[in-house]
DRENPA-3360 file (N, C-alpha, C; in nm, 2 decimals, always signed):
BEGIN
1 = MAHLQAAA = +13.03/+13.22/+7.94/+13.06/+13.11/+7.85/+13.21/+13.09/+7.82 ~ +13.29/+13.18/+7.85/+13.43/+13.17/+7.83/+13.49/+13.05/+7.89 ~ +13.43/+13.00/+8.00/+13.48/+12.89/+8.08/+13.46/+12.75/+8.01 ~ +13.36/+12.75/+7.92/+13.33/+12.62/+7.85/+13.43/+12.59/+7.75 ~ +13.48/+12.46/+7.75/+13.57/+12.42/+7.65/+13.50/+12.40/+7.51 ~ +13.57/+12.42/+7.41/+13.51/+12.41/+7.27/+13.44/+12.28/+7.25 ~ +13.49/+12.17/+7.30/+13.42/+12.04/+7.28/+13.29/+12.04/+7.35 ~ +13.28/+12.10/+7.47/+13.15/+12.11/+7.54/+13.05/+12.20/+7.47;
9 = VKKINEIC = +13.10/+12.31/+7.42/+13.01/+12.40/+7.34/+12.96/+12.32/+7.22 ~ +13.04/+12.25/+7.15/+13.00/+12.17/+7.03/+12.90/+12.07/+7.07 ~ +12.92/+12.00/+7.18/+12.83/+11.89/+7.23/+12.69/+11.95/+7.26 ~ +12.69/+12.07/+7.33/+12.57/+12.13/+7.38/+12.49/+12.18/+7.25 ~ +12.57/+12.24/+7.16/+12.50/+12.28/+7.03/+12.44/+12.16/+6.96 ~ +12.51/+12.05/+6.96/+12.45/+11.93/+6.90/+12.32/+11.88/+6.97 ~ +12.32/+11.89/+7.10/+12.20/+11.86/+7.18/+12.09/+11.95/+7.14 ~ +12.12/+12.08/+7.14/+12.01/+12.18/+7.10/+11.96/+12.15/+6.96;
17 = DRYANEKT = +12.05/+12.12/+6.87/+12.01/+12.09/+6.73/+11.92/+11.97/+6.72 ~ +11.94/+11.87/+6.80/+11.85/+11.75/+6.81/+11.71/+11.78/+6.82 ~ +11.68/+11.89/+6.89/+11.54/+11.92/+6.92/+11.49/+12.05/+6.85 ~ +11.56/+12.09/+6.74/+11.53/+12.22/+6.67/+11.39/+12.22/+6.62 ~ +11.33/+12.11/+6.58/+11.20/+12.10/+6.53/+11.09/+12.08/+6.63 ~ +11.13/+12.07/+6.75/+11.03/+12.05/+6.86/+10.97/+12.19/+6.90 ~ +10.84/+12.18/+6.93/+10.77/+12.31/+6.97/+10.82/+12.36/+7.10 ~ +10.84/+12.27/+7.20/+10.89/+12.31/+7.33/+11.00/+12.21/+7.37;
25 = PLMMILSD = +11.12/+12.25/+7.32/+11.24/+12.16/+7.34/+11.31/+12.17/+7.47 ~ +11.28/+12.26/+7.56/+11.37/+12.30/+7.67/+11.39/+12.18/+7.76 ~ +11.29/+12.11/+7.81/+11.30/+12.00/+7.90/+11.39/+11.89/+7.84 ~ +11.37/+11.86/+7.71/+11.45/+11.75/+7.65/+11.60/+11.79/+7.64 ~ +11.62/+11.92/+7.60/+11.76/+11.97/+7.59/+11.83/+11.96/+7.73 ~ +11.76/+12.02/+7.83/+11.82/+12.02/+7.96/+11.84/+11.87/+8.02 ~ +11.75/+11.79/+7.99/+11.76/+11.65/+8.03/+11.88/+11.58/+7.97 ~ +11.90/+11.60/+7.84/+12.02/+11.55/+7.77/+12.15/+11.60/+7.82;
33 = IQKEYGYI = +12.15/+11.73/+7.85/+12.27/+11.80/+7.90/+12.30/+11.74/+8.04 ~ +12.20/+11.73/+8.13/+12.21/+11.67/+8.26/+12.27/+11.53/+8.25 ~ +12.22/+11.45/+8.16/+12.27/+11.31/+8.14/+12.42/+11.31/+8.10 ~ +12.45/+11.40/+8.01/+12.58/+11.41/+7.95/+12.69/+11.46/+8.05 ~ +12.66/+11.56/+8.13/+12.76/+11.63/+8.21/+12.73/+11.62/+8.36 ~ +12.61/+11.58/+8.40/+12.58/+11.56/+8.54/+12.53/+11.69/+8.61 ~ +12.53/+11.80/+8.54/+12.48/+11.92/+8.60/+12.47/+12.03/+8.49 ~ +12.40/+12.14/+8.52/+12.38/+12.24/+8.42/+12.41/+12.38/+8.48;
41 = PLEVQELV = +12.54/+12.42/+8.47/+12.58/+12.55/+8.53/+12.53/+12.67/+8.45 ~ +12.55/+12.79/+8.50/+12.50/+12.91/+8.44/+12.55/+12.93/+8.30 ~ +12.68/+12.90/+8.27/+12.74/+12.92/+8.14/+12.66/+12.83/+8.04 ~ +12.62/+12.71/+8.08/+12.55/+12.62/+7.98/+12.41/+12.68/+7.96 ~ +12.35/+12.73/+8.07/+12.22/+12.79/+8.05/+12.22/+12.91/+7.96 ~ +12.32/+12.98/+7.96/+12.34/+13.10/+7.87/+12.35/+13.05/+7.73 ~ +12.43/+12.95/+7.71/+12.44/+12.89/+7.57/+12.31/+12.84/+7.52 ~ +12.24/+12.77/+7.60/+12.11/+12.71/+7.56/+12.01/+12.83/+7.53;
49 = SKRTGVSV = +12.02/+12.93/+7.61/+11.93/+13.05/+7.59/+11.96/+13.11/+7.45 ~ +12.09/+13.13/+7.42/+12.12/+13.18/+7.28/+12.07/+13.09/+7.17 ~ +12.08/+12.96/+7.19/+12.04/+12.87/+7.09/+11.89/+12.85/+7.07 ~ +11.82/+12.87/+7.18/+11.67/+12.84/+7.18/+11.59/+12.97/+7.18 ~ +11.65/+13.08/+7.22/+11.57/+13.20/+7.24/+11.49/+13.20/+7.37 ~ +11.50/+13.10/+7.45/+11.44/+13.10/+7.58/+11.53/+13.18/+7.68 ~ +11.47/+13.26/+7.76/+11.55/+13.35/+7.85/+11.62/+13.27/+7.95 ~ +11.74/+13.32/+8.00/+11.82/+13.25/+8.10/+11.73/+13.24/+8.23;
57 = AEIYGVVT = +11.65/+13.34/+8.26/+11.57/+13.34/+8.38/+11.47/+13.22/+8.37 ~ +11.41/+13.19/+8.26/+11.32/+13.08/+8.24/+11.39/+12.95/+8.26 ~ +11.51/+12.94/+8.19/+11.59/+12.82/+8.20/+11.63/+12.79/+8.34 ~ +11.68/+12.90/+8.41/+11.72/+12.89/+8.55/+11.60/+12.84/+8.64 ~ +11.49/+12.89/+8.61/+11.36/+12.85/+8.68/+11.33/+12.71/+8.67 ~ +11.35/+12.66/+8.55/+11.33/+12.51/+8.52/+11.43/+12.43/+8.59 ~ +11.56/+12.47/+8.58/+11.67/+12.39/+8.64/+11.66/+12.39/+8.79 ~ +11.61/+12.50/+8.85/+11.60/+12.50/+9.00/+11.47/+12.44/+9.05;
65 = FYSFFSLT = +11.37/+12.43/+8.97/+11.24/+12.38/+9.01/+11.24/+12.23/+9.02 ~ +11.30/+12.16/+8.92/+11.30/+12.02/+8.91/+11.42/+11.96/+8.98 ~ +11.40/+11.87/+9.07/+11.50/+11.81/+9.15/+11.60/+11.73/+9.08 ~ +11.57/+11.68/+8.96/+11.66/+11.59/+8.88/+11.76/+11.67/+8.80 ~ +11.74/+11.81/+8.80/+11.85/+11.89/+8.74/+11.93/+11.95/+8.86 ~ +12.06/+11.98/+8.82/+12.15/+12.03/+8.93/+12.23/+12.14/+8.87 ~ +12.26/+12.24/+8.95/+12.35/+12.35/+8.91/+12.50/+12.32/+8.94 ~ +12.52/+12.22/+9.02/+12.66/+12.19/+9.06/+12.68/+12.04/+9.03;
73 = PKGKYVIG = +12.81/+12.00/+9.01/+12.84/+11.86/+8.98/+12.79/+11.77/+9.10 ~ +12.74/+11.65/+9.06/+12.70/+11.55/+9.16/+12.82/+11.45/+9.17 ~ +12.82/+11.38/+9.28/+12.92/+11.28/+9.30/+12.89/+11.16/+9.21 ~ +12.99/+11.07/+9.21/+12.98/+10.95/+9.13/+12.86/+10.86/+9.18 ~ +12.84/+10.86/+9.31/+12.73/+10.79/+9.37/+12.64/+10.89/+9.44 ~ +12.51/+10.90/+9.38/+12.41/+10.99/+9.44/+12.32/+10.91/+9.53 ~ +12.33/+10.94/+9.66/+12.25/+10.88/+9.76/+12.12/+10.96/+9.78 ~ +12.01/+10.91/+9.76/+11.88/+10.98/+9.78/+11.81/+10.91/+9.89;
81 = VCLGTACY = +11.79/+10.98/+10.00/+11.72/+10.93/+10.12/+11.58/+10.99/+10.11 ~ +11.48/+10.90/+10.10/+11.34/+10.95/+10.10/+11.30/+11.00/+10.24 ~ +11.25/+11.12/+10.25/+11.19/+11.18/+10.37/+11.04/+11.20/+10.37 ~ +10.98/+11.13/+10.27/+10.83/+11.13/+10.27/+10.78/+11.08/+10.40 ~ +10.65/+11.10/+10.42/+10.59/+11.07/+10.55/+10.61/+10.93/+10.59 ~ +10.58/+10.83/+10.51/+10.60/+10.69/+10.54/+10.74/+10.66/+10.58 ~ +10.84/+10.71/+10.50/+10.98/+10.68/+10.53/+11.02/+10.75/+10.66 ~ +10.97/+10.88/+10.67/+11.01/+10.96/+10.79/+10.97/+10.89/+10.92;
89 = VKGAQQVL = +10.84/+10.84/+10.92/+10.80/+10.78/+11.05/+10.87/+10.65/+11.08 ~ +10.93/+10.59/+10.98/+11.00/+10.46/+10.99/+11.15/+10.48/+11.01 ~ +11.19/+10.61/+11.03/+11.33/+10.63/+11.07/+11.42/+10.69/+10.96 ~ +11.37/+10.74/+10.86/+11.45/+10.80/+10.75/+11.54/+10.91/+10.79 ~ +11.50/+10.99/+10.89/+11.59/+11.10/+10.93/+11.72/+11.04/+11.00 ~ +11.70/+10.93/+11.07/+11.82/+10.87/+11.13/+11.91/+10.81/+11.02 ~ +11.85/+10.75/+10.92/+11.92/+10.70/+10.80/+12.00/+10.81/+10.74 ~ +11.94/+10.92/+10.71/+12.00/+11.04/+10.65/+12.12/+11.09/+10.74;
97 = DKFSELIG = +12.09/+11.10/+10.87/+12.19/+11.14/+10.96/+12.32/+11.05/+10.96 ~ +12.29/+10.92/+10.95/+12.40/+10.82/+10.95/+12.49/+10.83/+10.82 ~ +12.42/+10.84/+10.71/+12.50/+10.87/+10.58/+12.58/+10.99/+10.60 ~ +12.52/+11.10/+10.65/+12.59/+11.23/+10.67/+12.71/+11.21/+10.75 ~ +12.69/+11.14/+10.86/+12.81/+11.12/+10.96/+12.92/+11.04/+10.89 ~ +12.89/+10.93/+10.82/+12.99/+10.85/+10.76/+13.06/+10.91/+10.65 ~ +12.99/+10.99/+10.57/+13.05/+11.05/+10.45/+13.11/+11.18/+10.48 ~ +13.06/+11.25/+10.58/+13.11/+11.38/+10.62/+13.05/+11.50/+10.55;
105 = IKAGETSA = +12.93/+11.48/+10.50/+12.86/+11.59/+10.43/+12.72/+11.60/+10.47 ~ +12.66/+11.71/+10.45/+12.52/+11.73/+10.48/+12.43/+11.70/+10.35 ~ +12.30/+11.69/+10.37/+12.21/+11.67/+10.26/+12.23/+11.79/+10.16 ~ +12.24/+11.76/+10.04/+12.25/+11.86/+9.93/+12.40/+11.89/+9.90 ~ +12.49/+11.82/+9.96/+12.63/+11.84/+9.94/+12.70/+11.72/+9.87 ~ +12.81/+11.75/+9.82/+12.89/+11.64/+9.75/+13.03/+11.64/+9.82 ~ +13.07/+11.52/+9.85/+13.20/+11.50/+9.92/+13.31/+11.56/+9.84 ~ +13.42/+11.60/+9.91/+13.53/+11.67/+9.85/+13.60/+11.58/+9.74;
113 = DGLFTLDA = +13.60/+11.45/+9.76/+13.66/+11.36/+9.66/+13.57/+11.33/+9.54 ~ +13.45/+11.39/+9.54/+13.36/+11.37/+9.43/+13.29/+11.23/+9.42 ~ +13.31/+11.16/+9.53/+13.25/+11.02/+9.53/+13.10/+11.02/+9.56 ~ +13.06/+11.09/+9.66/+12.92/+11.09/+9.70/+12.85/+11.22/+9.70 ~ +12.72/+11.22/+9.67/+12.63/+11.33/+9.69/+12.52/+11.28/+9.77 ~ +12.48/+11.35/+9.87/+12.37/+11.31/+9.96/+12.25/+11.40/+9.94 ~ +12.14/+11.34/+9.90/+12.02/+11.42/+9.88/+11.91/+11.37/+9.97 ~ +11.84/+11.47/+10.03/+11.71/+11.44/+10.10/+11.60/+11.46/+10.00;
121 = LRCIGACG = +11.52/+11.35/+9.98/+11.42/+11.35/+9.88/+11.28/+11.35/+9.94 ~ +11.19/+11.41/+9.87/+11.05/+11.40/+9.91/+11.00/+11.26/+9.87 ~ +10.88/+11.23/+9.88/+10.83/+11.09/+9.86/+10.87/+11.04/+9.72 ~ +10.93/+10.92/+9.72/+10.98/+10.86/+9.60/+10.88/+10.75/+9.55 ~ +10.77/+10.74/+9.62/+10.66/+10.64/+9.59/+10.70/+10.50/+9.63 ~ +10.78/+10.48/+9.73/+10.82/+10.35/+9.78/+10.77/+10.33/+9.92 ~ +10.65/+10.38/+9.95/+10.60/+10.38/+10.09/+10.60/+10.24/+10.15 ~ +10.57/+10.14/+10.07/+10.56/+10.00/+10.12/+10.69/+9.94/+10.17;
129 = IAPAVTIN = +10.80/+10.00/+10.13/+10.93/+9.95/+10.17/+11.01/+10.05/+10.25 ~ +10.94/+10.14/+10.32/+11.00/+10.24/+10.40/+11.08/+10.19/+10.51 ~ +11.19/+10.26/+10.55/+11.25/+10.38/+10.48/+11.33/+10.33/+10.36 ~ +11.31/+10.40/+10.25/+11.38/+10.37/+10.12/+11.49/+10.47/+10.09 ~ +11.60/+10.41/+10.03/+11.71/+10.49/+9.98/+11.74/+10.45/+9.84 ~ +11.78/+10.54/+9.76/+11.83/+10.50/+9.62/+11.98/+10.55/+9.61 ~ +12.05/+10.47/+9.55/+12.19/+10.50/+9.51/+12.21/+10.48/+9.36 ~ +12.22/+10.59/+9.29/+12.23/+10.58/+9.14/+12.11/+10.49/+9.08;
137 = GKVYPKLT = +12.00/+10.50/+9.14/+11.88/+10.43/+9.09/+11.86/+10.29/+9.15 ~ +11.95/+10.24/+9.22/+11.93/+10.11/+9.29/+11.86/+10.14/+9.42 ~ +11.75/+10.07/+9.45/+11.67/+10.09/+9.57/+11.71/+10.00/+9.68 ~ +11.73/+10.06/+9.80/+11.76/+9.99/+9.92/+11.63/+10.00/+10.01 ~ +11.56/+9.89/+10.02/+11.43/+9.89/+10.09/+11.45/+9.87/+10.24 ~ +11.36/+9.92/+10.32/+11.35/+9.90/+10.46/+11.49/+9.91/+10.53 ~ +11.56/+10.02/+10.49/+11.70/+10.03/+10.53/+11.71/+10.07/+10.68 ~ +11.80/+10.00/+10.75/+11.83/+10.03/+10.89/+11.96/+10.11/+10.90;
145 = VDAIPKIV = +11.97/+10.18/+11.01/+12.09/+10.26/+11.04/+12.21/+10.16/+11.05 ~ +12.19/+10.04/+11.10/+12.30/+9.95/+11.12/+12.36/+9.90/+10.98 ~ +12.28/+9.90/+10.88/+12.32/+9.85/+10.74/+12.40/+9.95/+10.67 ~ +12.39/+10.08/+10.71/+12.45/+10.19/+10.63/+12.61/+10.18/+10.62 ~ +12.68/+10.15/+10.73/+12.83/+10.15/+10.72/+12.87/+10.05/+10.61 ~ +12.81/+9.93/+10.60/+12.84/+9.83/+10.51/+12.82/+9.88/+10.36 ~ +12.71/+9.95/+10.34/+12.68/+10.00/+10.21/+12.78/+10.11/+10.17 ~ +12.81/+10.20/+10.26/+12.91/+10.30/+10.23/+13.05/+10.23/+10.19;
153 = EEYKALEA = +13.09/+10.14/+10.27/+13.21/+10.07/+10.25/+13.21/+9.99/+10.11 ~ +13.10/+9.94/+10.07/+13.09/+9.87/+9.94/+13.12/+9.97/+9.83 ~ +13.06/+10.09/+9.84/+13.08/+10.18/+9.73/+13.23/+10.24/+9.73 ~ +13.28/+10.25/+9.85/+13.42/+10.30/+9.86/+13.51/+10.19/+9.80 ~ +13.48/+10.06/+9.83/+13.56/+9.95/+9.77/+13.55/+9.95/+9.62 ~ +13.43/+9.97/+9.57/+13.42/+9.98/+9.42/+13.52/+10.08/+9.36 ~ +13.52/+10.20/+9.43/+13.61/+10.30/+9.38/+13.76/+10.26/+9.39 ~ +13.79/+10.20/+9.51/+13.93/+10.16/+9.53/+13.97/+10.06/+9.43;
161 = NGQ = +13.88/+9.98/+9.38/+13.91/+9.87/+9.28/+13.89/+9.93/+9.13 ~ +13.87/+10.06/+9.12/+13.86/+10.12/+8.99/+13.74/+10.09/+8.91 ~ +13.63/+10.06/+8.98/+13.50/+10.03/+8.91/+13.41/+10.15/+8.91;
% end
């Protein structure tokens, strides 16, 4: 916990206090922390453990079980490529491979500049628009490999323009 800044400790304590009267507050606390900071490192898990009495092992188990929690910082733009059956048979692996090639990272990694995170997802429930990709919640339906360079360039341009 020595690595956490005082402001972060204060904010995490505030989040824990929000749910002090809840019978099972862990998911709500972790969700708020994930939204606030983008990830939940071990130091934060230790602080939550001290505040809630829930063991670090249990907290770690929750953080690593649910895909929407992360132990490491995510990029500004999180690209999720669905690899569920419908998406896979319609070319999702090639879509993932093209994003990987253009951004220079593998699935599960974040680019060195912190701009992109590339995630391989299980079924996202968008089988009718396969292959589907999400970028920060925006859905790209029936995505083709040929469309990917333009999408990547659009997000790079947003960053270059300070957006």
